[in-house]
VEXTORGU-944461 format. One line per field, with one value per residue (C-alpha): residue number from 1; chain; y, x, z. Coordinates in steps of 0.2 Angstrom, whole numbers, plus 5000, padded with zeros to 4 digits. Each point is the difference from the previous one (the first is absolute). Layout:
N
i: (NUM; ...)
ch: (A; ...)
v: (Y; ...)
u: (X; ...)
w: (Z; ...)
REM end
This chain:
580
i: (1; 2; 3; 4; 5; 6; 7; 8; 9; 10; 11; 12; 13; 14; 15; 16; 17; 18; 19; 20; 21; 22; 23; 24; 25; 26; 27; 28; 29; 30; 31; 32; 33; 34; 35; 36; 37; 38; 39; 40; 41; 42; 43; 44; 45; 46; 47; 48; 49; 50; 51; 52; 53; 54; 55; 56; 57; 58; 59; 60; 61; 62; 63; 64; 65; 66; 67; 68; 69; 70; 71; 72; 73; 74; 75; 76; 77; 78; 79; 80; 81; 82; 83; 84; 85; 86; 87; 88; 89; 90; 91; 92; 93; 94; 95; 96; 97; 98; 99; 100; 101; 102; 103; 104; 105; 106; 107; 108; 109; 110; 111; 112; 113; 114; 115; 116; 117; 118; 119; 120; 121; 122; 123; 124; 125; 126; 127; 128; 129; 130; 131; 132; 133; 134; 135; 136; 137; 138; 139; 140; 141; 142; 143; 144; 145; 146; 147; 148; 149; 150; 151; 152; 153; 154; 155; 156; 157; 158; 159; 160; 161; 162; 163; 164; 165; 166; 167; 168; 169; 170; 171; 172; 173; 174; 175; 176; 177; 178; 179; 180; 181; 182; 183; 184; 185; 186; 187; 188; 189; 190; 191; 192; 193; 194; 195; 196; 197; 198; 199; 200; 201; 202; 203; 204; 205; 206; 207; 208; 209; 210; 211; 212; 213; 214; 215; 216; 217; 218; 219; 220; 221; 222; 223; 224; 225; 226; 227; 228; 229; 230; 231; 232; 233; 234; 235; 236; 237; 238; 239; 240; 241; 242; 243; 244; 245; 246; 247; 248; 249; 250; 251; 252; 253; 254; 255; 256; 257; 258; 259; 260; 261; 262; 263; 264; 265; 266; 267; 268; 269; 270; 271; 272; 273; 274; 275; 276; 277; 278; 279; 280; 281; 282; 283; 284; 285; 286; 287; 288; 289; 290; 291; 292; 293; 294; 295; 296; 297; 298; 299; 300; 301; 302; 303; 304; 305; 306; 307; 308; 309; 310; 311; 312; 313; 314; 315; 316; 317; 318; 319; 320; 321; 322; 323; 324; 325; 326; 327; 328; 329; 330; 331; 332; 333; 334; 335; 336; 337; 338; 339; 340; 341; 342; 343; 344; 345; 346; 347; 348; 349; 350; 351; 352; 353; 354; 355; 356; 357; 358; 359; 360; 361; 362; 363; 364; 365; 366; 367; 368; 369; 370; 371; 372; 373; 374; 375; 376; 377; 378; 379; 380; 381; 382; 383; 384; 385; 386; 387; 388; 389; 390; 391; 392; 393; 394; 395; 396; 397; 398; 399; 400; 401; 402; 403; 404; 405; 406; 407; 408; 409; 410; 411; 412; 413; 414; 415; 416; 417; 418; 419; 420; 421; 422; 423; 424; 425; 426; 427; 428; 429; 430; 431; 432; 433; 434; 435; 436; 437; 438; 439; 440; 441; 442; 443; 444; 445; 446; 447; 448; 449; 450; 451; 452; 453; 454; 455; 456; 457; 458; 459; 460; 461; 462; 463; 464; 465; 466; 467; 468; 469; 470; 471; 472; 473; 474; 475; 476; 477; 478; 479; 480; 481; 482; 483; 484; 485; 486; 487; 488; 489; 490; 491; 492; 493; 494; 495; 496; 497; 498; 499; 500; 501; 502; 503; 504; 505; 506; 507; 508; 509; 510; 511; 512; 513; 514; 515; 516; 517; 518; 519; 520; 521; 522; 523; 524; 525; 526; 527; 528; 529; 530; 531; 532; 533; 534; 535; 536; 537; 538; 539; 540; 541; 542; 543; 544; 545; 546; 547; 548; 549; 550; 551; 552; 553; 554; 555; 556; 557; 558; 559; 560; 561; 562; 563; 564; 565; 566; 567; 568; 569; 570; 571; 572; 573; 574; 575; 576; 577; 578; 579; 580)
ch: (A; A; A; A; A; A; A; A; A; A; A; A; A; A; A; A; A; A; A; A; A; A; A; A; A; A; A; A; A; A; A; A; A; A; A; A; A; A; A; A; A; A; A; A; A; A; A; A; A; A; A; A; A; A; A; A; A; A; A; A; A; A; A; A; A; A; A; A; A; A; A; A; A; A; A; A; A; A; A; A; A; A; A; A; A; A; A; A; A; A; A; A; A; A; A; A; A; A; A; A; A; A; A; A; A; A; A; A; A; A; A; A; A; A; A; A; A; A; A; A; A; A; A; A; A; A; A; A; A; A; A; A; A; A; A; A; A; A; A; A; A; A; A; A; A; A; A; A; A; A; A; A; A; A; A; A; A; A; A; A; A; A; A; A; A; A; A; A; A; A; A; A; A; A; A; A; A; A; A; A; A; A; A; A; A; A; A; A; A; A; A; A; A; A; A; A; A; A; A; A; A; A; A; A; A; A; A; A; A; A; A; A; A; A; A; A; A; A; A; A; A; A; A; A; A; A; A; A; A; A; A; A; A; A; A; A; A; A; A; A; A; A; A; A; A; A; A; A; A; A; A; A; A; A; A; A; A; A; A; A; A; A; A; A; A; A; A; A; A; A; A; A; A; A; A; A; A; A; A; A; A; A; A; A; A; A; A; A; A; A; A; A; A; A; A; A; A; A; A; A; A; A; A; A; A; A; A; A; A; A; A; A; A; A; A; A; A; A; A; A; A; A; A; A; A; A; A; A; A; A; A; A; A; A; A; A; A; A; A; A; A; A; A; A; A; A; A; A; A; A; A; A; A; A; A; A; A; A; A; A; A; A; A; A; A; A; A; A; A; A; A; A; A; A; A; A; A; A; A; A; A; A; A; A; A; A; A; A; A; A; A; A; A; A; A; A; A; A; A; A; A; A; A; A; A; A; A; A; A; A; A; A; A; A; A; A; A; A; A; A; A; A; A; A; A; A; A; A; A; A; A; A; A; A; A; A; A; A; A; A; A; A; A; A; A; A; A; A; A; A; A; A; A; A; A; A; A; A; A; A; A; A; A; A; A; A; A; A; A; A; A; A; A; A; A; A; A; A; A; A; A; A; A; A; A; A; A; A; A; A; A; A; A; A; A; A; A; A; A; A; A; A; A; A; A; A; A; A; A; A; A; A; A; A; A; A; A; A; A; A; A; A; A; A; A; A; A; A; A; A; A; A; A; A; A; A; A; A; A; A; A; A; A; A; A; A; A; A; A; A; A; A; A; A; A; A; A; A; A; A; A; A; A; A; A; A; A; A; A; A; A; A; A; A; A; A; A; A; A; A)
v: (4892; 5015; 5015; 5005; 5015; 5014; 5008; 5014; 5010; 5003; 5014; 5003; 5006; 4981; 4995; 5015; 4997; 4982; 5004; 5012; 4987; 4985; 5011; 5007; 4982; 4991; 5014; 5001; 4981; 4990; 4981; 5005; 5003; 5018; 5005; 5013; 5008; 5008; 5004; 5000; 5003; 4992; 5015; 4997; 4996; 5002; 5008; 5002; 5014; 4988; 4987; 5009; 4998; 4981; 5001; 5012; 4986; 4986; 5004; 5004; 4982; 4992; 5006; 4996; 4982; 4998; 5006; 4983; 5008; 4994; 5015; 5003; 5012; 5004; 5008; 5006; 5000; 5015; 4993; 5004; 5019; 5009; 5000; 5020; 5000; 4993; 5000; 5005; 4988; 4984; 4987; 4992; 5016; 5011; 5015; 4989; 4994; 5017; 4994; 4988; 5017; 4997; 4982; 4989; 4996; 4982; 5003; 5008; 4990; 4996; 5008; 4990; 4986; 4998; 4982; 5008; 5000; 5019; 5016; 4998; 4983; 5004; 5014; 4990; 4986; 5009; 5007; 4982; 4994; 5014; 4997; 4982; 5005; 5013; 4985; 5010; 4987; 5009; 4996; 5005; 5005; 5007; 5013; 4995; 4984; 5007; 5011; 4989; 4985; 5012; 4996; 5021; 4998; 5004; 5014; 5009; 4997; 5009; 5014; 5005; 4997; 5013; 5011; 5016; 4995; 4999; 5015; 5012; 4992; 5004; 5017; 5007; 4999; 5004; 5018; 5004; 5010; 4989; 5007; 5008; 4985; 5001; 4999; 4981; 4995; 4985; 4999; 4992; 4982; 5006; 4980; 4999; 5017; 4992; 4983; 5009; 5010; 4986; 4993; 5016; 5005; 5015; 5010; 4989; 5000; 4993; 4993; 5003; 5016; 5008; 5002; 4983; 5003; 4994; 4983; 4991; 4984; 5003; 4985; 4996; 5000; 4985; 5005; 5009; 4993; 5017; 5010; 5015; 4999; 5008; 4993; 5008; 4991; 4986; 4994; 4993; 4987; 4992; 5004; 5008; 5011; 5008; 5007; 5007; 5001; 5015; 4992; 4986; 5009; 4980; 5004; 4983; 4997; 4986; 4994; 5004; 4985; 4989; 5010; 4998; 5012; 5017; 5005; 5014; 5014; 5001; 5009; 4989; 4985; 5002; 5000; 4988; 4988; 5005; 4994; 4985; 4994; 5006; 5008; 5007; 5006; 5008; 5015; 5015; 5009; 5021; 5000; 4990; 5010; 5016; 5009; 4996; 4986; 4981; 4993; 5016; 4999; 4981; 5001; 5006; 4990; 4983; 5003; 4999; 4982; 4996; 5002; 5010; 5006; 4993; 5005; 5007; 5013; 5010; 4994; 5012; 5001; 4988; 5005; 4995; 5003; 5011; 5000; 5010; 4997; 4983; 5000; 4984; 5012; 5006; 4983; 4994; 5000; 4986; 4987; 4989; 4988; 5011; 5002; 4983; 4999; 5008; 4999; 4985; 5000; 5003; 5015; 5008; 4993; 5010; 5016; 4998; 4995; 5011; 5016; 5007; 4998; 5020; 5001; 5003; 4989; 4994; 4985; 5001; 4993; 5011; 5000; 5002; 4981; 4999; 5010; 4992; 4984; 5005; 5005; 4986; 4987; 5012; 4999; 4980; 4998; 5011; 4988; 4986; 5007; 5009; 5016; 5007; 5011; 4991; 5010; 4995; 4980; 5002; 5008; 4987; 4984; 5008; 5000; 4983; 4990; 4997; 4993; 4984; 4999; 5008; 5005; 4992; 5009; 5002; 4986; 5011; 5018; 5009; 5020; 5005; 5013; 4988; 4987; 5013; 5005; 4981; 4998; 5019; 4994; 4982; 5004; 4983; 4988; 4989; 4992; 5016; 5005; 4984; 5005; 5018; 4996; 4984; 5012; 5011; 4989; 4989; 4990; 4997; 5002; 4995; 4984; 5004; 5016; 4994; 5005; 5017; 4997; 5008; 5017; 4998; 4999; 5015; 5010; 4993; 5006; 5017; 5003; 4994; 5008; 5016; 5007; 5011; 4994; 5014; 4993; 4983; 4994; 4993; 4995; 5006; 4987; 5008; 5009; 5020; 5001; 5020; 5001; 4988; 5010; 5017; 4994; 5008; 4991; 5000; 4993; 4988; 4996; 4999; 4985; 4991; 5000; 4993; 4988; 4994; 4997; 4992; 4982; 4999; 5013; 4989; 5002; 5014; 5006; 4996; 5012; 5013; 5003; 4999; 5014; 5010; 4996; 5006; 5018; 5000; 4989; 5013; 5013; 4992; 4993; 4982; 4992; 4998; 5018; 5006; 5015; 5009; 4995; 5006; 5020; 5005; 5001; 4981; 5000; 5010; 4987; 4985; 5010; 5002; 4984; 4992; 5009; 4996; 4980; 5003; 5009; 4986; 4986; 5007; 5017; 5009; 5012; 4987; 4984; 4986; 4999; 4997; 4983; 4991; 5007; 4993; 4983; 5001; 5004; 4987; 5000; 4996; 5014; 5013; 4999; 5000; 5016; 5010; 4996; 4986)
u: (5069; 5010; 5001; 5020; 5004; 5003; 5017; 5004; 5004; 4981; 5002; 4982; 4996; 4995; 5018; 5008; 4992; 5004; 5018; 4999; 4989; 5014; 5014; 4992; 4992; 5020; 5004; 4988; 4996; 5013; 4993; 4984; 4983; 4998; 4985; 4987; 4983; 4984; 4988; 4980; 4986; 4985; 4989; 4988; 5002; 5018; 5001; 5010; 5012; 5003; 5006; 5015; 5005; 5004; 5004; 5016; 5008; 4991; 5010; 5014; 4999; 4997; 5016; 5010; 4993; 5004; 5018; 5001; 4998; 4988; 4985; 4988; 4986; 4991; 4983; 4995; 4981; 4998; 4984; 5004; 4998; 4986; 4983; 4999; 4985; 4986; 5002; 4985; 4991; 5009; 4985; 4992; 5008; 4988; 5003; 5000; 5018; 5007; 4997; 5015; 5013; 5013; 5002; 5014; 4994; 5000; 4987; 4989; 4984; 5002; 4987; 4984; 5000; 5017; 5010; 5012; 5001; 5006; 5001; 5019; 4998; 4986; 5010; 5016; 4993; 4995; 5018; 5007; 4992; 5002; 5020; 4999; 4994; 5014; 5013; 5006; 5008; 5001; 5001; 4987; 5000; 4986; 5004; 4986; 5009; 5018; 4993; 4987; 5010; 5015; 5012; 5005; 5000; 5020; 4998; 4986; 5010; 5016; 4988; 4994; 5018; 5006; 4984; 5011; 5011; 4984; 4992; 5016; 5000; 4982; 5000; 5012; 4983; 4988; 5008; 5003; 4988; 4992; 5007; 4986; 4995; 5005; 4985; 4999; 4998; 4991; 4990; 5008; 4991; 4987; 4997; 5017; 5002; 4985; 5009; 5014; 4990; 4992; 5017; 5011; 5008; 4992; 4990; 4996; 5011; 5017; 4998; 4993; 5005; 4993; 5005; 5009; 5010; 5001; 4994; 5004; 4986; 4982; 4989; 4984; 4988; 4996; 4980; 4996; 5013; 5004; 5016; 4991; 5016; 5014; 5013; 4999; 5016; 5015; 5014; 5015; 5004; 4984; 4994; 4984; 4989; 4984; 4988; 4982; 4988; 4989; 4987; 4994; 5011; 5005; 5018; 5013; 5018; 5009; 5017; 5008; 5010; 4986; 4986; 4996; 4984; 5007; 5014; 5015; 4993; 5003; 5015; 5009; 4992; 5006; 5018; 4997; 4996; 5014; 5012; 4992; 4998; 5015; 4989; 5013; 4989; 4982; 4993; 4988; 4985; 5002; 4993; 5012; 5016; 4997; 5011; 4995; 4990; 5001; 5013; 5013; 4996; 5000; 5017; 5010; 4987; 5005; 5017; 4994; 4994; 5018; 4993; 5003; 4987; 4996; 5004; 4984; 4993; 4984; 4988; 4985; 4983; 4989; 4987; 4983; 4997; 4983; 4997; 5006; 5015; 4998; 4995; 4995; 4989; 4989; 4996; 4999; 5017; 5009; 5008; 5014; 4984; 4990; 5014; 5002; 4983; 5002; 5018; 5013; 5014; 5014; 4992; 4999; 5017; 5006; 4992; 5010; 5016; 5002; 5000; 5012; 4993; 5001; 4988; 4982; 4989; 4984; 4990; 4987; 4981; 4994; 5000; 5020; 5002; 4999; 5014; 5010; 4998; 5003; 5017; 5003; 4998; 5012; 5012; 4997; 5003; 5015; 5008; 4995; 5010; 5015; 4996; 4995; 5012; 5009; 4991; 4984; 5004; 5005; 4983; 4992; 5009; 4995; 4982; 4997; 5009; 5011; 5016; 4988; 4995; 4986; 4982; 4987; 4994; 4987; 5004; 4994; 5000; 4990; 4999; 4991; 4990; 4991; 4998; 4990; 4992; 4994; 4994; 4991; 4991; 4995; 4995; 5007; 4995; 5016; 4994; 5000; 5016; 5009; 4992; 5006; 5016; 5005; 4995; 5014; 5012; 4991; 5016; 5004; 4983; 4997; 4996; 4994; 4996; 5012; 5014; 4996; 4998; 5002; 5004; 4981; 4992; 5010; 4995; 4981; 5001; 5005; 4987; 4987; 5008; 5007; 4992; 4986; 4983; 4997; 5016; 4998; 4996; 4982; 4999; 4985; 4985; 4994; 5005; 4999; 4991; 4999; 5017; 5001; 4988; 5008; 5017; 5007; 5009; 5016; 4995; 4988; 5017; 5011; 4989; 5000; 5018; 4998; 4990; 5006; 5019; 4993; 5002; 5017; 5005; 4992; 5015; 5006; 5016; 4987; 4989; 5011; 5007; 4981; 4993; 5014; 5001; 4983; 5002; 5015; 4993; 4984; 5014; 5008; 5017; 5004; 4993; 5019; 5004; 5011; 4997; 5014; 4993; 4982; 4994; 4997; 4978; 5002; 5002; 4983; 4992; 5004; 4994; 4984; 4998; 5004; 4988; 4986; 5004; 5001; 4981; 4994; 5007; 4998; 4990; 5015; 5013; 5016; 5002; 5012; 5012; 4990; 5008; 4997; 4983; 4996; 5008; 4990; 4984; 5002; 4999; 4981; 4995; 5013; 4992; 4980; 5006; 5009; 4985; 5002)
w: (4960; 5009; 4990; 4996; 5009; 4988; 4998; 5011; 4984; 5001; 5013; 5005; 5018; 5007; 4992; 5011; 5016; 4999; 4999; 5015; 5009; 4998; 5002; 5015; 5008; 4997; 5012; 5013; 5002; 4987; 4998; 5005; 4989; 4994; 5009; 4990; 5009; 4996; 5013; 4998; 5010; 4999; 5005; 4987; 4981; 4995; 4984; 4984; 5009; 5015; 4986; 4997; 5018; 4994; 4981; 5004; 5013; 4989; 4983; 5009; 5009; 4986; 4990; 5015; 4998; 4982; 5002; 5012; 5018; 5015; 5002; 5014; 4996; 5015; 5000; 5016; 5004; 5011; 5008; 5017; 4996; 5007; 4992; 4995; 4989; 4991; 4982; 4988; 4990; 5004; 4999; 5015; 5013; 5007; 5012; 5015; 4997; 5005; 5019; 4994; 4999; 5011; 4998; 4992; 4982; 5003; 5015; 4989; 4991; 4981; 4991; 4999; 4990; 5001; 5000; 5009; 5021; 5001; 4991; 4995; 4995; 4988; 4991; 5000; 4991; 4984; 5000; 5003; 4985; 4988; 5005; 4995; 4983; 4998; 5004; 5015; 5011; 5019; 5019; 5011; 5016; 5010; 5013; 5012; 5001; 5003; 5013; 5009; 5002; 5007; 4986; 5001; 5019; 5000; 4988; 5010; 5017; 4990; 4992; 5017; 5009; 4985; 5001; 5003; 4985; 4990; 5006; 4996; 4984; 4996; 5012; 4982; 4990; 5014; 5000; 4984; 4989; 4987; 4981; 4989; 4991; 4980; 4988; 4993; 4981; 5009; 5016; 5015; 5001; 5014; 5004; 5005; 5011; 5008; 5004; 5006; 5011; 5006; 5007; 5002; 4986; 4996; 5013; 5013; 5016; 5001; 5017; 5016; 5008; 5015; 5018; 5001; 4982; 4985; 4995; 4984; 5004; 5000; 5007; 4995; 5016; 5009; 5000; 4983; 4990; 4994; 5000; 5007; 5015; 5008; 5009; 5016; 5009; 4994; 5010; 4990; 5014; 5001; 4986; 5008; 4989; 5003; 4987; 5002; 4986; 4996; 4990; 5015; 5014; 5003; 5007; 5006; 5002; 4992; 4999; 4981; 5002; 4998; 4991; 4982; 4998; 4994; 4987; 4995; 4993; 4980; 4999; 5012; 4995; 4981; 5004; 5013; 4988; 4987; 5012; 5007; 4983; 4991; 4986; 4987; 4987; 5003; 4990; 5009; 4994; 4997; 5017; 5010; 4991; 5004; 5012; 5017; 4993; 5007; 4988; 5004; 5018; 5001; 4991; 5015; 5013; 4992; 5008; 5017; 4996; 4991; 4984; 4983; 4990; 4983; 4984; 4993; 4986; 5004; 4988; 4990; 4998; 4991; 4991; 4992; 4981; 5002; 5018; 5016; 5012; 5010; 5017; 5010; 5013; 4987; 4991; 4983; 4996; 4987; 5008; 4991; 4999; 4991; 4988; 4996; 4996; 4985; 4998; 4997; 5013; 4988; 4997; 5017; 5005; 4984; 5005; 5017; 4992; 4986; 5011; 5014; 5018; 5000; 4985; 5000; 4989; 4996; 4998; 4988; 5004; 4986; 4980; 5005; 5002; 4982; 4997; 5013; 4994; 4982; 5007; 5010; 4982; 4990; 5014; 5000; 4983; 5000; 5015; 4987; 4985; 5010; 4996; 5018; 5010; 5012; 5016; 4991; 4999; 5018; 5006; 4988; 5008; 5019; 4993; 4992; 5014; 5016; 5004; 5002; 4982; 4989; 5006; 4988; 4986; 4987; 4987; 4985; 5007; 4987; 5002; 5017; 4990; 4988; 5014; 5009; 4984; 4997; 5019; 4998; 4985; 5003; 5018; 5007; 4988; 4998; 4987; 4988; 5008; 4994; 4983; 4997; 5009; 4988; 4984; 5006; 4990; 4991; 4995; 5019; 5010; 5018; 5006; 5012; 5012; 5015; 4987; 5002; 5020; 5011; 4991; 4992; 5019; 5003; 4987; 5001; 5020; 4994; 4987; 5014; 5015; 4996; 4982; 5003; 4992; 4988; 4992; 4998; 4983; 4994; 4984; 4991; 4999; 4983; 4987; 4998; 4987; 5002; 5000; 4985; 4990; 5003; 4992; 4984; 4987; 5006; 5018; 4992; 4989; 5014; 5009; 4983; 5000; 5019; 4997; 4984; 5008; 5016; 4996; 4993; 5014; 5014; 5013; 5012; 4988; 4983; 5009; 5007; 4980; 4993; 5012; 4997; 4983; 4994; 5001; 4991; 4987; 5000; 4996; 4986; 5010; 5000; 5019; 5003; 4999; 5014; 5011; 4992; 4982; 5005; 5001; 5017; 4996; 5001; 5017; 5003; 4988; 5010; 5015; 4994; 4992; 5016; 5008; 4989; 5002; 5020; 4999; 4989; 5011; 5017; 5001; 5005; 4992; 5007; 5009; 4998; 4987; 4983; 4995; 5016; 4999; 4983; 5006; 5017; 4991; 4986; 4980; 5000; 5013; 4992; 4983; 5009; 5010; 4985; 4990; 4987)
REM end
C-alpha cells in the first residue's frame, strides 16, 4: 500500500528540495520525468560515505513520486574510470593487482574467489544488494557500456571540436592560486578525493595538453589497455586522432568517429552527462564543490553541450562512531552491507533522512548503536501517539518506507539493547533466547523468535562482530563463595530481599522495580518512592548493590542491564549464584 504524501507544511529539507526540483523540471523539461542522479565509482568497497551520494537524491526523488510525478533516479556506475591503486586489506587481492593500474575498472580481474567477471562488477554487486534492502529504486548506467558502445560518440566529437572553449574555461582556474585551506571540523572523505583524482576531478590533468594543443579526451591504449596515453594530433575534418602510450611505447592513428576505447576527462565528462541525461538534481561531495572543482567548472562547461547545471547541495562527511575517517584505499571501511548486518534498513535510512545534506553525522558500530535504537524507538512511539514534531514525522515517514509502500519490519520491535544482552548471554542458543524474551512480558509472550526478527538477528550480529571479547558476558559457572562469605549483614539482607521478590516480579518491569527498590527498602523507604522523595545517598547505595550483583553473577563491575541479565540467567541459577 503506497504511503500517503506528507503535507508540505512539514518543511523538512527533502520537501524543500522537492519543491525546487519539480519547479525546475517543469521549466526545463515540461511533461517529461524528473531526472535526479548519483555517481558511484566501484574502485573498491563502496562505503557509507558514498551512500550519501545515493540517499540524498533518492529521498528527494521519493518525495517527488509521493506527489504523483514520474521520476528517474540514475546511478551512473563510473566503471570506465582508471584503476588507480590497489586498496589495502581487500580479501583475495595481493600486490600483483598493481600491474593493472591504468586500466578501466571493468578490465581489472575481480578479487580471487569472486563470482563476478571483473573488479567493478564485484564491488558494484554488494552495493546493488544493499540498495535493494534499503528500498532504493534506480536506473543503473554502466559508463563502460556507454562509452564502448558509442553512445557518447557525438558528445565526444563535439567536445573535441570545442576543445578551445573548454580549455579557456579550465584555464581560468589553472592560473588562479589555490586559496588557503580552512581548518575543517571534519576531514574530507579521502575515498571521494581519490575517486575524483582518478577521474580528473581533483588533481589529475583536465585533458592532454602539449605541443599539439589541448584535448579533453583520453584513449585507453590498444596494446596494454592502460591510459598512460597522450594525444599527439587530431584533425577535426577526418576525426583522425593519433596517440602514444608512455607505458608500453605503442602508438596508433584512429578515426574518432568510429573509435570507442577512451573517455572524456572527468571535468568534461560530468557536465556532458548532465546535458545528455537532462539531470535536474544531483548532489556533490565537498571535494567536488570547492572553488575550481568539478561541480563549479562543470556549471560552465555544461553550456557547451547545450545543457544546464543541476540543482545540487554539497553533502558533508559521514563518520563511523569509534573509527577514523573512511578511505577505500586503506581497507576495512564499513559499507552499507556491513551496517545492514547490525541495523534494520529503517534505522539506516533515518540517519540520512533526519540530517540536512550539509550536516555531518556518525553511524554507530560501537555501543552508541544502542542509544540510537532507543532514540528511534522513542520517535516511533511519538509518531504512533501523535506527539512527534512535524519535521520528525516527515523523517520517520521517509525512513519506514517509500512511495511504493513500507519496508518489511520486525513484528515485535523489542529494545535493541535488550536483544543484544540476550544474544550475548545465550551465545547462539535460540531456545534460551526465546525463553528469556518471553519472560520480558509474561502477559504477552513471544510465540516464536521470528516475531523479534530481523532486529534480534541484527543485535546478535553486533554482539558477535563488534563487541570486544573482554566486554562479552560470561555467567559464572559456580557461586563466588569467598565473596558471599565476606558480606556484612546489610549485604546479606539486600540479597535476601531480592531473592524473596524474584518469583512475584519475574518480568522485565517487575525485576526493574525490584532491583531499584531493594536499596530503598533497606533505607526505610517505600520501593515505589520517586527520586524526588529520596536522599542523594540512595543512588550511591543502588550503585553498590548493582556492583555486588554483577560480581556475583558475571564476575565484573558492570554488564547488561540487571533485569535482562536476571531473566537470562533464570530463577534457579540466580538463586544458586546468590547463595540460596
